[in-house]
KOLKE-120064 format. One record per residue (C-alpha): x, y, z. Coordinates in steps of 0.2 Angstrom, whole numbers, padded with zeros to 4 digits, always signed. Example, Ala and Ser with C-alpha at 12.3 -4.5 7.8 and 13.67 -1.06 7.14 Angstrom:
! KOLKE-120064
+0062-0022+0039/+0068-0005+0036/
END
This chain:
! KOLKE-120064
-0417+0173-0001/-0403+0163-0009/-0394+0179-0013/-0395+0185+0005/-0388+0168+0012/-0374+0169+0000/-0369+0187+0005/-0369+0182+0023/-0358+0167+0020/-0345+0177+0011/-0345+0190+0025/-0343+0175+0038/-0328+0168+0028/-0319+0186+0026/-0321+0189+0045/-0317+0172+0053/-0302+0167+0042/-0290+0181+0048/-0296+0177+0066/-0292+0159+0064/-0275+0162+0057/-0271+0174+0072/-0277+0161+0084/-0265+0148+0076/-0251+0160+0076/-0253+0164+0095/-0254+0145+0098/-0238+0142+0089/-0229+0157+0098/-0235+0150+0115/-0227+0133+0112/-0211+0140+0107/-0210+0151+0122/-0214+0136+0133/-0200+0126+0125/-0187+0140+0128/-0193+0142+0146/-0190+0124+0150/-0172+0125+0142/-0163+0114+0130/-0160+0096+0134/-0142+0090+0133/-0140+0079+0118/-0139+0060+0121/-0121+0053+0120/-0117+0034+0119/-0112+0026+0136/-0095+0021+0129/-0089+0033+0115/-0076+0025+0104/-0066+0041+0103/-0064+0056+0114/-0057+0073+0108/-0040+0077+0115/-0040+0086+0132/-0059+0082+0136/-0056+0067+0147/-0043+0056+0155/-0055+0042+0158/-0047+0025+0157/-0062+0017+0150/-0061+0027+0134/-0053+0020+0119/-0037+0028+0113/-0037+0042+0101/-0033+0036+0083/-0017+0044+0076/-0015+0046+0057/+0002+0042+0050/+0003+0061+0046/-0006+0071+0058/-0020+0084+0055/-0012+0098+0063/+0002+0107+0053/+0019+0102+0057/+0030+0117+0055/+0046+0107+0058/+0042+0091+0048/+0046+0093+0030/+0037+0078+0022/+0021+0080+0033/+0019+0098+0027/+0021+0093+0009/+0008+0080+0010/-0004+0090+0021/-0004+0103+0007/-0009+0090-0006/-0022+0082+0005/-0030+0100+0008/-0030+0103-0011/-0040+0086-0013/-0052+0088+0001/-0070+0088-0006/-0075+0099+0008/-0062+0112+0007/-0061+0111-0012/-0078+0105-0018/-0076+0113-0036/-0060+0102-0039/-0069+0086-0033/-0084+0090-0045/-0073+0093-0060/-0062+0078-0056/-0043+0077-0057/-0033+0068-0070/-0016+0061-0067/-0007+0076-0074/-0017+0087-0061/-0011+0076-0047/+0007+0078-0053/+0005+0097-0054/-0001+0097-0036/+0014+0087-0030/+0026+0099-0039/+0016+0114-0033/+0016+0109-0015/+0035+0105-0016/+0039+0121-0024/+0029+0132-0012/+0036+0123+0003/+0054+0126-0002/+0051+0144-0004/+0046+0145+0015/+0060+0151+0026/+0056+0138+0040/+0057+0124+0027/+0073+0130+0020/+0081+0129+0037/+0074+0112+0039/+0081+0106+0022/+0098+0113+0026/+0099+0103+0043/+0093+0087+0035/+0106+0073+0033/+0115+0072+0016/+0106+0056+0010/+0089+0064+0014/+0094+0080+0006/+0098+0070-0010/+0082+0062-0009/+0072+0078-0007/+0081+0086-0022/+0073+0073-0033/+0058+0067-0024/+0046+0077-0035/+0052+0068-0051/+0044+0052-0057/+0047+0051-0075/+0062+0041-0080/+0066+0033-0097/+0066+0014-0098/+0083+0008-0103/+0078-0011-0105/+0062-0020-0104/+0056-0038-0108/+0051-0043-0125/+0036-0052-0119/+0019-0045-0113/+0024-0044-0095/+0041-0052-0091/+0048-0070-0095/+0034-0083-0098/+0031-0100-0104/+0031-0103-0123/+0014-0109-0123/+0003-0103-0109/-0014-0113-0109/-0022-0101-0098/-0019-0083-0091/-0004-0083-0078/-0009-0083-0060/+0006-0073-0053/+0019-0061-0059/+0035-0061-0049/+0042-0043-0049/+0059-0044-0040/+0069-0029-0035/+0088-0032-0039/+0104-0022-0044/+0115-0023-0059/+0129-0033-0051/+0117-0046-0043/+0118-0058-0057/+0120-0073-0046/+0104-0069-0036/+0095-0067-0052/+0101-0084-0059/+0097-0093-0043/+0079-0086-0044/+0077-0091-0062/+0083-0109-0058/+0072-0111-0042/+0057-0102-0035/+0055-0089-0049/+0056-0101-0064/+0043-0095-0077/+0030-0108-0083/+0018-0120-0075/+0019-0123-0056/+0009-0136-0048/+0002-0132-0031/+0006-0141-0015/-0007-0154-0010/-0011-0155+0009/-0017-0167+0021/-0020-0181+0008/-0033-0170-0001/-0042-0180-0015/-0046-0163-0023/-0040-0160-0041/-0022-0153-0040/-0021-0134-0043/-0008-0125-0051/-0004-0109-0061/+0007-0101-0073/+0021-0090-0067/+0029-0075-0075/+0045-0066-0070/+0053-0048-0071/+0067-0040-0062/+0067-0022-0058/+0082-0011-0059/+0089+0006-0059/+0106+0011-0065/+0122+0012-0055/+0136+0024-0058/+0150+0016-0068/+0163+0026-0059/+0157+0019-0042/+0157+0001-0049/+0173+0003-0058/+0165-0005-0074/+0151-0002-0086/+0140-0017-0087/+0126-0010-0098/+0131-0021-0112/+0131-0037-0101/+0113-0032-0095/+0107-0030-0113/+0114-0047-0117/+0106-0054-0101/+0089-0047-0106/+0091-0054-0124/+0093-0071-0117/+0081-0072-0103/+0069-0058-0107/+0065-0053-0089/+0075-0036-0086/+0065-0020-0083/+0077-0006-0080/+0075+0013-0078/+0088+0027-0080/+0088+0033-0061/+0101+0030-0048/+0099+0013-0040/+0101+0018-0021/+0092+0013-0006/+0081+0029-0005/+0076+0026-0023/+0069+0009-0020/+0052+0018-0019/+0054+0023-0037/+0054+0005-0042/+0037+0002-0035/+0030+0018-0043/+0037+0015-0060/+0033-0003-0059/+0014+0001-0056/+0014+0012-0070/+0022+0000-0082/+0011-0014-0076/-0005-0004-0078/+0000+0000-0096/+0006-0017-0101/-0011-0025-0099/-0003-0040-0091/-0017-0053-0088/-0010-0060-0072/-0021-0061-0056/-0008-0058-0043/+0009-0049-0041/+0023-0054-0030/+0034-0039-0026/+0050-0044-0017/+0069-0043-0015/+0082-0054-0024/+0088-0061-0007/+0072-0070-0002/+0067-0088-0004/+0049-0092-0009/+0040-0109-0008/+0031-0107-0024/+0020-0122-0023/+0014-0117-0007/+0010-0099-0013/+0001-0106-0028/-0010-0116-0017/-0013-0102-0005/-0018-0090-0019/-0030-0102-0026/-0039-0104-0009/-0039-0085-0007/-0045-0082-0025/-0062-0091-0022/-0065-0081-0006/-0060-0064-0013/-0071-0066-0028/-0085-0072-0018/-0083-0057-0006/-0079-0045-0020/-0063-0039-0011/-0050-0044-0024/-0047-0025-0027/-0040-0023-0009/-0030-0039-0007/-0013-0038-0001/-0004-0051+0011/+0013-0052+0019/+0022-0049+0036/+0012-0034+0042/+0020-0022+0054/+0008-0010+0064/+0012+0005+0075/+0030+0006+0069/+0039+0022+0073/+0052+0030+0062/+0070+0024+0066/+0079+0039+0074/+0096+0030+0075/+0107+0041+0063/+0119+0026+0059/+0105+0015+0052/+0101+0015+0034/+0082+0017+0039/+0086+0033+0049/+0073+0046+0047/+0075+0063+0057/+0060+0070+0065/+0063+0086+0055/+0058+0076+0039/+0044+0065+0046/+0034+0066+0062/+0021+0053+0068/+0020+0034+0067/+0019+0024+0051/+0003+0016+0044/+0001-0003+0044/+0013-0010+0030/+0019-0026+0024/+0038-0029+0026/+0046-0026+0010/+0056-0043+0009/+0041-0050+0000/+0022-0046-0002/+0008-0052-0013/-0006-0041-0020/-0019-0042-0033/-0017-0035-0051/-0032-0024-0047/-0024-0017-0032/-0008-0014-0042/-0018-0003-0054/-0026+0006-0040/-0009+0009-0032/-0003+0017-0048/-0017+0030-0047/-0017+0034-0029/+0003+0035-0029/+0001+0051-0040/-0006+0060-0025/+0006+0054-0011/+0023+0062-0010/+0038+0049-0012/+0045+0043+0004/+0063+0036+0006/+0058+0019+0013/+0048+0009+0000/+0037-0003+0010/+0032+0011+0021/+0027+0021+0006/+0016+0007+0000/+0008+0007+0017/+0004+0026+0015/-0004+0023-0002/-0014+0008+0005/-0021+0019+0019/-0026+0032+0006/-0036+0018-0003/-0044+0013+0014/-0037-0004+0011/-0026-0014+0023/-0013-0028+0021/-0017-0045+0028/-0005-0052+0040/+0001-0070+0037/+0013-0079+0048/+0020-0089+0034/+0029-0073+0027/+0045-0073+0037/+0053-0056+0032/+0064-0057+0048/+0069-0075+0046/+0064-0090+0057/+0062-0086+0076/+0073-0095+0088/+0077-0113+0083/+0061-0115+0072/+0072-0117+0056/+0079-0133+0063/+0062-0142+0065/+0057-0155+0052/+0049-0149+0037/+0051-0131+0042/+0053-0124+0025/+0037-0133+0019/+0027-0123+0032/+0032-0106+0025/+0027-0095+0010/+0043-0084+0011/+0059-0081+0021/+0072-0067+0021/+0087-0067+0019/+0095-0081+0009/+0110-0080-0003/+0111-0088-0020/+0120-0104-0015/+0108-0106+0000/+0093-0103-0011/+0098-0117-0024/+0101-0129-0010/+0085-0125-0001/+0075-0128-0017/+0083-0145-0020/+0079-0150-0002/+0061-0144-0004/+0059-0156-0019/+0068-0171-0011/+0057-0170+0005/+0041-0166-0003/+0033-0183+0000/+0038-0184+0018/+0032-0167+0022/+0016-0167+0011/+0004-0167+0026/+0011-0151+0035/+0001-0135+0036/+0006-0118+0034/+0015-0109+0048/+0004-0101+0062/+0009-0086+0073/+0014-0090+0091/+0015-0072+0095/+0010-0058+0083/+0023-0045+0079/+0017-0028+0082/+0031-0016+0082/+0047-0017+0072/+0060-0005+0063/+0061+0005+0053/
END
């Protein structure tokens, strides 16, 4: 009896299991057919989309379409845009996943820059563009792929002129762009706001807190000028100047306006290799005036916040210019023809003077190896910042376009700023003396605030 029952159970399983599977299959097919007959429902879209693809709608409620500083579409008639687009495509993790997985070293980045430059110059349309560029842009293009230049002079110290006995790591390194003949500018800076050593911060509003301060170091950044153009060879004088002050960093490239970008790129490389222990870097021109005590106090305040938020690696502050368009006036030294660059510039800090963290300086050194050189230095820094997805912070106490209106004549006006541009050597020395003499009566003033934010400027 038990064997008979077991045999019937096996028969039942063998017969019913296929039937059950067929039933489930028909049930699934029926559901699919019903869904198709009802149609596909339109996907949900947010009520107020942030961006709308070009050509879809002209609705005024939609936000404007963002524009990159070099556009995604290929510009057949913009030399720099095409060069950079080729590099970006080579580094795109979607288009070139194998390259991303392997990782790229600095030498590989340099190869990509040279390769894109070489291939572009072989194209007929690029040859035509090049021959129609202004002479100064042609000269720049001929050397824009070169980034290695020997150092002619450099400081004896770890990273520029410094105090004999620093009791703690320096807070800031002043890296100042200058030219061979600008000895008076350098001397004025050495005697005033760029003096190496301990600098006490500026107390404000009768604060009872412990006085802050920091050690300052200094280095001047130079290229070389043609002795035939100068009418004299001052190489020996510069060597003696560096022996005495220990603050000259000079490379063997032509010191022209278009090559100012090289000073940034070569300085970042030198700084990254020098193991300079400073927390911040000031990069500016030799015709600015800096209120160093104010800057020291400001940076200490920022340091606490930046370390707490872990954003020190992205920190850059200055007079930020947004939505700037290239200068198309052919008589301007900032002139950039549309055949060389098309589009707007990224956000950038005015080149008269800007402060960034040493961590950012090292990141800029790395990212600059994948961005083609550009003949305007502060714009190029903005391009590198955008590649890092970092953005400079605007502060109204950076006056790279001088005081507006009659503001300079107001009491304690120079105690409210961090930087002002331009000032000649005599004016710089006089301002520094006045700053010291009026320190007591102006101790309670606050840093300058913006009345109207500057959005567009030239270049």
